[in-house]
N, CA and C of each residue as an Amber inpcrd file, in Angstrom:
protein
   420
  -9.3490000   8.3980000  -5.1560000 -10.1300000   9.5960000  -5.2750000
  -9.1650000  10.7740000  -5.3810000  -9.3880000  11.6220000  -6.3190000
  -8.6680000  12.8930000  -6.4120000  -9.6870000  13.9750000  -6.1130000
  -9.5340000  14.6470000  -4.9890000 -10.5170000  15.6310000  -4.5660000
 -10.5340000  16.8430000  -5.4950000  -9.3840000  17.1860000  -6.0530000
  -9.3180000  18.2770000  -7.0180000  -9.9790000  19.5400000  -6.5230000
 -11.0130000  19.9720000  -7.1990000 -11.7000000  21.2050000  -6.8340000
 -12.7870000  20.9730000  -5.8010000 -12.9010000  19.7520000  -5.3180000
 -13.8220000  19.5010000  -4.2200000 -14.7060000  18.3010000  -4.4230000
 -14.5990000  17.3650000  -3.5060000 -15.4560000  16.1870000  -3.4820000
 -15.9030000  16.0100000  -2.0410000 -17.1920000  15.7360000  -1.8460000
 -17.6660000  15.4000000  -0.5040000 -17.4990000  13.8970000  -0.3490000
 -17.0120000  13.4790000   0.8100000 -16.6960000  12.0640000   1.0090000
 -16.9840000  11.6740000   2.4470000 -17.5550000  10.5140000   2.6280000
 -17.7330000   9.9670000   3.9710000 -17.6260000   8.4450000   3.8750000
 -17.3230000   7.8310000   5.0000000 -17.2070000   6.3760000   5.0430000
 -17.9740000   5.8720000   6.2540000 -18.5270000   4.6760000   6.1390000
 -19.2510000   4.0840000   7.2480000 -19.2430000   2.5710000   7.0880000
 -19.5070000   1.8960000   8.1750000 -19.6360000   0.4460000   8.1720000
 -21.1090000   0.1140000   7.9380000 -21.4370000  -0.5250000   6.8130000
 -22.8460000  -0.8140000   6.5370000 -23.4280000  -1.9230000   7.4250000
 -22.5740000  -2.6820000   8.1180000 -23.0540000  -3.7770000   8.9600000
 -23.4100000  -3.2720000  10.3530000 -24.5280000  -3.7530000  10.8450000
 -24.9480000  -3.4210000  12.2200000 -24.3020000  -4.3670000  13.2350000
 -23.7290000  -5.4840000  12.7560000 -23.2150000  -6.4930000  13.6810000
 -21.7310000  -6.8010000  13.5160000 -21.1800000  -6.6030000  12.3220000
 -19.7930000  -6.9650000  12.0650000 -18.8810000  -5.7350000  12.1480000
 -17.7230000  -5.8690000  12.8140000 -16.7760000  -4.7430000  12.8420000
 -16.1410000  -4.5520000  11.4630000 -15.6000000  -3.3850000  11.2270000
 -14.9250000  -3.0950000   9.9650000 -13.4390000  -2.8660000  10.2430000
 -12.5990000  -3.3180000   9.3210000 -11.1550000  -3.0670000   9.3900000
 -10.8450000  -2.1600000   8.2200000 -10.4510000  -0.9270000   8.4860000
 -10.3060000   0.0800000   7.4580000  -8.9860000   0.8030000   7.6140000
  -8.3350000   1.0550000   6.4990000  -7.1680000   1.9240000   6.4960000
  -7.4280000   2.9830000   5.4320000  -7.2310000   4.2260000   5.8250000
  -7.4430000   5.3280000   4.8940000  -6.0860000   5.9660000   4.6120000
  -5.7960000   6.1680000   3.3250000  -4.4970000   6.6740000   2.8940000
  -4.7020000   7.9820000   2.1540000  -3.9210000   8.9750000   2.5120000
  -3.9550000  10.2670000   1.8190000  -2.5670000  10.5220000   1.2430000
  -2.4970000  10.7610000  -0.0540000  -1.2350000  11.0860000  -0.7180000
  -1.3970000  12.4540000  -1.3580000  -0.5630000  13.3870000  -0.9400000
  -0.6400000  14.7470000  -1.4730000  -0.2230000  14.7340000  -2.9500000
  -1.0480000  15.3150000  -3.8420000  -0.7080000  15.3090000  -5.2690000
   0.4900000  16.2100000  -5.5660000   1.1520000  15.9360000  -6.6870000
   2.3250000  16.7230000  -7.0760000   1.9520000  17.8970000  -7.9850000
   0.6640000  18.1630000  -8.1480000   0.2120000  19.3180000  -8.9250000
  -1.1090000  19.8150000  -8.3550000  -1.4190000  21.0760000  -8.6400000
  -2.6480000  21.6830000  -8.1470000  -3.7120000  21.6840000  -9.2330000
  -4.9470000  21.8520000  -8.8030000  -6.1070000  21.9870000  -9.6940000
  -6.3260000  20.7650000 -10.5860000  -6.0890000  19.5990000 -10.0240000
  -6.3500000  18.3480000 -10.7340000  -7.8660000  18.1420000 -10.7640000
  -8.4380000  17.7930000 -11.9060000  -9.8880000  17.5550000 -11.9400000
 -10.2690000  16.4400000 -10.9610000 -11.3730000  16.6000000 -10.2580000
 -11.7820000  15.5450000  -9.3240000 -12.1170000  14.2570000 -10.0680000
 -11.8280000  13.1380000  -9.4140000 -12.1870000  11.8510000  -9.9950000
 -12.2320000  10.8080000  -8.8920000 -12.8660000   9.6970000  -9.2300000
 -13.0320000   8.6150000  -8.2750000 -12.8490000   7.3020000  -9.0180000
 -12.1210000   6.3850000  -8.4250000 -11.9550000   5.0590000  -9.0170000
 -12.0590000   4.0280000  -7.9080000 -12.6400000   2.9110000  -8.2520000
 -12.7440000   1.8090000  -7.3070000 -12.4570000   0.5340000  -8.0720000
 -11.5240000  -0.2570000  -7.5770000 -11.1530000  -1.5010000  -8.2480000
 -10.9800000  -2.6130000  -7.2230000 -11.1950000  -3.8160000  -7.6830000
 -10.8790000  -4.9750000  -6.8690000  -9.5680000  -5.5450000  -7.3820000
  -8.7480000  -6.0280000  -6.4630000  -7.4510000  -6.5940000  -6.8050000
  -7.3780000  -8.0160000  -6.2510000  -7.9950000  -8.9750000  -6.9300000
  -8.0100000 -10.3400000  -6.4080000  -6.6260000 -10.9580000  -6.2880000
  -5.6440000 -10.4440000  -7.0270000  -4.2920000 -11.0130000  -6.9640000
  -3.6650000 -10.8510000  -5.5890000  -4.1720000  -9.9350000  -4.7550000
  -3.6110000  -9.7470000  -3.4160000  -3.7480000 -11.0270000  -2.6130000
  -4.7760000 -11.7950000  -2.8890000  -4.9570000 -13.0420000  -2.1490000
  -3.9630000 -14.1120000  -2.5860000  -3.2330000 -13.8640000  -3.6850000
  -2.1700000 -14.7930000  -4.1000000  -0.9780000 -14.5800000  -3.1840000
  -0.9400000 -15.3050000  -2.1030000   0.0630000 -15.1060000  -1.0610000
   1.4870000 -15.1090000  -1.6170000   2.2780000 -14.2070000  -1.0890000
   3.6900000 -14.1710000  -1.4210000   4.0610000 -13.2710000  -2.5760000
   3.1200000 -12.5160000  -3.1050000   3.4000000 -11.6800000  -4.2710000
   2.9280000 -10.2510000  -4.0410000   3.7600000  -9.2770000  -4.4100000
   3.3510000  -7.8830000  -4.3500000   2.4010000  -7.5880000  -5.5050000
   1.3100000  -6.8890000  -5.2180000   0.3400000  -6.4960000  -6.2300000
   0.3350000  -4.9740000  -6.3190000   0.5490000  -4.4380000  -7.5220000
   0.5460000  -2.9940000  -7.7310000  -0.8850000  -2.4710000  -7.6530000
  -1.1280000  -1.5110000  -6.7340000  -2.4530000  -0.9230000  -6.5660000
  -2.5700000   0.4590000  -7.2020000  -1.5270000   1.2920000  -7.0400000
  -1.5720000   2.6780000  -7.5290000  -0.2040000   3.0800000  -8.0600000
  -0.2250000   3.9020000  -9.1290000   1.0230000   4.3560000  -9.7460000
   0.7640000   5.6630000 -10.5010000   1.8290000   6.4030000 -10.8380000
   1.6470000   7.6580000 -11.5780000   1.0770000   7.4570000 -12.9800000
   1.3190000   6.2850000 -13.5800000   0.8970000   6.0770000 -14.9650000
  -0.2430000   5.0660000 -15.1160000  -0.7540000   4.5320000 -14.0240000
  -1.8630000   3.5870000 -14.0930000  -1.5020000   2.2490000 -14.7190000
  -0.2160000   1.9110000 -14.7230000   0.2340000   0.6890000 -15.3930000
  -0.3220000  -0.5710000 -14.7230000  -0.3910000  -1.6100000 -15.5100000
  -0.8050000  -2.9390000 -15.0540000  -2.1510000  -2.9290000 -14.3230000
  -3.0520000  -2.0400000 -14.7400000  -4.3810000  -1.9930000 -14.1440000
  -4.4480000  -1.2890000 -12.8010000  -3.3740000  -0.6000000 -12.4110000
  -3.3780000   0.1150000 -11.1370000  -4.1650000   1.4170000 -11.2620000
  -4.5250000   1.9760000 -10.1270000  -5.2100000   3.2620000 -10.0980000
  -4.1670000   4.3560000 -10.2790000  -4.4340000   5.2920000 -11.1770000
  -3.4780000   6.3750000 -11.4530000  -3.5690000   7.4380000 -10.3600000
  -2.3950000   7.8530000  -9.8650000  -2.3220000   8.9320000  -8.8780000
  -1.3830000  10.0160000  -9.3970000  -1.5620000  11.2220000  -8.9060000
  -0.7280000  12.3610000  -9.2920000   0.3930000  12.5310000  -8.2670000
   1.3330000  11.5850000  -8.2900000   2.4810000  11.6460000  -7.3900000
   3.5090000  10.6160000  -7.8550000   4.7930000  10.9040000  -7.6000000
   5.8660000   9.9720000  -7.9450000   5.9620000   8.9250000  -6.8380000
   4.9420000   8.0640000  -6.7900000   4.8600000   7.0220000  -5.7720000
   4.1340000   5.8250000  -6.3740000   4.5030000   4.6470000  -5.9180000
   3.7680000   3.4470000  -6.2810000   3.3620000   2.7440000  -4.9910000
   2.1760000   2.1800000  -5.0050000   1.6330000   1.5090000  -3.8330000
   1.3860000   0.0490000  -4.1710000   1.9160000  -0.8230000  -3.3390000
   1.7510000  -2.2630000  -3.4920000   1.0790000  -2.8240000  -2.2400000
   0.4220000  -3.9690000  -2.3930000  -0.1260000  -4.7110000  -1.2630000
   0.2850000  -6.1630000  -1.4170000   0.3830000  -6.8430000  -0.2890000
   0.7230000  -8.2680000  -0.3370000   0.1500000  -8.9820000   0.8680000
  -0.1290000 -10.2500000   0.6500000  -0.4780000 -11.1860000   1.7130000
   0.6230000 -12.2410000   1.7190000   1.1950000 -12.4750000   2.8800000
   2.2110000 -13.5180000   3.0160000   1.6650000 -14.6120000   3.9180000
   1.8390000 -15.8330000   3.5000000   1.4770000 -16.9750000   4.3220000
   2.6400000 -17.3480000   5.2280000   2.4370000 -18.3180000   6.1010000
   3.4930000 -18.7330000   7.0260000   4.7910000 -19.0790000   6.2980000
   5.8810000 -18.4360000   6.6850000   7.1950000 -18.7020000   6.1210000
   7.4500000 -18.0880000   4.7490000   6.5030000 -17.3650000   4.2070000
   6.7030000 -16.7830000   2.8780000   7.4920000 -15.4870000   2.9550000
   8.1580000 -15.1990000   1.8170000   8.9880000 -13.9980000   1.6930000
   8.7030000 -13.3300000   0.3660000   8.9490000 -12.0310000   0.3340000
   8.9230000 -11.2910000  -0.9220000  10.0210000 -10.2400000  -0.8530000
  10.3520000  -9.6910000  -1.9870000  11.4330000  -8.7090000  -2.0540000
  11.0270000  -7.5930000  -3.0070000  11.4740000  -6.3690000  -2.7120000
  11.2130000  -5.2230000  -3.5760000  12.4970000  -4.4140000  -3.7020000
  12.8920000  -4.1680000  -4.9310000  14.0930000  -3.3670000  -5.1960000
  13.7130000  -1.8930000  -5.2620000  14.5190000  -1.0570000  -4.6250000
  14.3200000   0.3940000  -4.6610000  15.3730000   1.0080000  -5.5720000
  14.9370000   1.8370000  -6.5050000  15.8770000   2.5440000  -7.3780000
  16.6950000   3.5250000  -6.5420000  17.8530000   3.8710000  -7.0360000
  18.7430000   4.8010000  -6.3480000  18.0070000   6.0990000  -6.0040000
  18.1160000   6.5310000  -4.7570000  17.5090000   7.7790000  -4.3190000
  16.0600000   7.6630000  -3.8740000  15.4760000   6.4640000  -3.9520000
  14.0830000   6.3010000  -3.5300000  14.0190000   5.7070000  -2.1330000
  12.9230000   5.9480000  -1.4630000  12.6830000   5.3990000  -0.1430000
  11.3850000   4.6240000  -0.1490000  10.9820000   4.1730000   1.0230000
   9.7550000   3.3860000   1.1130000   9.0960000   3.5990000   2.4680000
   7.8290000   3.2930000   2.5070000   7.0660000   3.1900000   3.7480000
   6.3810000   1.8320000   3.6970000   6.5030000   1.0520000   4.7650000
   5.8250000  -0.2360000   4.8650000   4.8490000  -0.1480000   6.0300000
   3.5920000  -0.5100000   5.7720000   2.5470000  -0.4740000   6.7870000
   2.0110000  -1.8810000   6.9970000   2.1840000  -2.4120000   8.1960000
   1.6480000  -3.7350000   8.5310000   0.1560000  -3.6000000   8.8140000
  -0.6640000  -4.3660000   8.1020000  -2.1110000  -4.2910000   8.2600000
  -2.6500000  -5.3780000   9.1790000  -2.1920000  -6.6010000   8.9710000
  -2.6110000  -7.7470000   9.7910000  -1.3920000  -8.6350000  10.0080000
  -1.3180000  -9.2410000  11.1660000  -0.2120000 -10.1430000  11.4490000
   1.0750000  -9.3970000  11.7370000   2.1800000 -10.1310000  11.6460000
   3.5070000  -9.5920000  11.9300000   4.4160000  -9.8960000  10.7580000
   5.1950000  -8.8900000  10.3450000   6.1490000  -9.0620000   9.2520000
   7.5340000  -8.6450000   9.7190000   8.5300000  -9.1100000   9.0020000
   9.9130000  -8.7070000   9.2200000  10.3710000  -7.9820000   7.9640000
  10.8380000  -6.7360000   8.1340000  11.3140000  -5.9310000   7.0100000
  12.7920000  -5.6260000   7.2470000  13.6480000  -6.2700000   6.4690000
  15.0920000  -6.0900000   6.6110000  15.5450000  -6.2020000   8.0670000
  14.9850000  -7.1890000   8.7720000  15.3880000  -7.4440000  10.1560000
  14.6050000  -6.6730000  11.1990000  13.6780000  -5.8170000  10.7950000
  12.8560000  -5.0400000  11.7410000  11.4560000  -5.6490000  11.8120000
  11.0180000  -5.9770000  13.0070000   9.6950000  -6.5900000  13.2060000
   8.6150000  -5.5090000  13.2260000   7.5670000  -5.7090000  12.4380000
   6.4090000  -4.8150000  12.4230000   5.1610000  -5.6250000  12.7200000
   4.3810000  -5.1740000  13.6920000   3.1200000  -5.8160000  14.0200000
   1.9760000  -5.0070000  13.4250000   0.7960000  -5.6060000  13.3480000
  -0.3720000  -4.9340000  12.7710000  -0.5020000  -3.5260000  13.3460000
  -0.6100000  -2.5480000  12.4600000  -0.7150000  -1.1440000  12.8650000
   0.6000000  -0.4060000  12.8310000   1.7270000  -1.1300000  12.8280000
   3.0480000  -0.4970000  12.7780000   3.3820000  -0.0810000  11.3480000
   4.1540000   0.9900000  11.2260000   4.6770000   1.4250000   9.9440000
   6.1540000   1.7270000  10.0900000   6.8890000   1.6650000   8.9850000
   8.3250000   1.9450000   9.0090000   8.7130000   2.7190000   7.7620000
   9.4580000   3.8120000   7.9770000  10.0410000   4.5660000   6.8770000
  11.4120000   3.9940000   6.5710000  11.7150000   3.8120000   5.2950000
  12.9690000   3.1900000   4.8950000  13.7040000   4.1150000   3.9370000
  14.9610000   4.4200000   4.2640000  15.8320000   5.2170000   3.3950000
  17.1760000   4.5120000   3.2930000  17.9120000   4.8350000   2.2570000
  19.2680000   4.3030000   2.0650000  19.3300000   2.7800000   2.0400000
  18.3300000   2.1640000   1.4420000  18.3200000   0.7160000   1.2410000
  18.0670000   0.4520000  -0.2410000  18.7590000  -0.5120000  -0.7990000
  18.5640000  -0.8550000  -2.2050000  17.4680000  -1.8980000  -2.3830000
  17.2080000  -2.6690000  -1.3240000  16.2640000  -3.7650000  -1.4280000
  15.5110000  -3.9390000  -0.1150000  14.2440000  -4.2990000  -0.2200000
  13.4470000  -4.6290000   0.9620000  13.1600000  -6.1200000   0.9240000
  13.5240000  -6.7990000   1.9930000  13.2350000  -8.2220000   2.1370000
  12.1880000  -8.3420000   3.2310000  11.0110000  -8.8400000   2.8610000
   9.8800000  -8.8840000   3.7810000   9.4410000 -10.3340000   3.9390000
   9.2760000 -10.7570000   5.1900000   8.8630000 -12.1350000   5.4580000
   7.8330000 -12.1570000   6.5830000   7.1560000 -13.3040000   6.7000000
   6.1600000 -13.4950000   7.7490000   6.2730000 -14.9050000   8.3010000
   6.1250000 -15.0270000   9.6240000   6.1040000 -16.3510000  10.2450000
   4.7070000 -16.9520000  10.1680000   3.6880000 -16.1010000  10.1780000
   2.2880000 -16.5300000  10.0900000   1.5960000 -15.6240000   9.0780000
   0.3340000 -15.8630000   8.8070000  -0.4260000 -15.0700000   7.8380000
  -0.3150000 -13.5770000   8.1710000   0.0090000 -12.7520000   7.1540000
   0.1680000 -11.3100000   7.3560000  -0.1910000 -10.5580000   6.0770000
  -0.6240000  -9.3150000   6.2480000  -0.9190000  -8.4310000   5.1290000
  -0.2140000  -7.0990000   5.3650000   0.2750000  -6.4810000   4.2790000
   0.9450000  -5.1920000   4.4190000   0.8300000  -4.3840000   3.1400000
   1.1080000  -3.0880000   3.2840000   1.2140000  -2.1690000   2.1490000
   2.6590000  -1.7180000   2.0400000   3.1130000  -1.5100000   0.8100000
   4.4590000  -0.9960000   0.5600000   4.3290000   0.2000000  -0.3720000
   4.8250000   1.3580000   0.0720000   4.8380000   2.5720000  -0.7260000
   6.2800000   2.8020000  -1.2050000   6.4940000   2.8460000  -2.5030000
   7.8060000   3.1660000  -3.0980000   7.7460000   4.6570000  -3.4190000
   8.6120000   5.4500000  -2.7690000   8.4830000   6.9070000  -2.7670000
   9.7170000   7.6210000  -3.2930000   9.5010000   8.7610000  -3.9600000
  10.6000000   9.5890000  -4.4430000  11.2470000  10.3110000  -3.2790000
């Protein structure tokens, strides 16, 4: 969603009996007066354990949602013992947010709800001992 000149927004759990697991992400745009817009997509590839799936990017490549910022957002599910890797271009950093389970990011343990800012690294090596889900933000 790009709020632009103004969008009213609310979220709720439609179930009266089941809890909801929700993460809300706000990324400040790199320009002002962007026309408001809304996009909603399903990314079934996230369930393909062990692979990063591109969710959002500045150019909307590979079916991702376009955002007005020099950032790319990935999601992944790792099964027991699985690993993935992400290369960071020179001068870029990252934020990794553990959503479910426990992951190891370059030797640092993150449990569900934990996040880590990463600078001065060329590569992120992420692994899980058990089922885990996380988000990876590649940032300028």
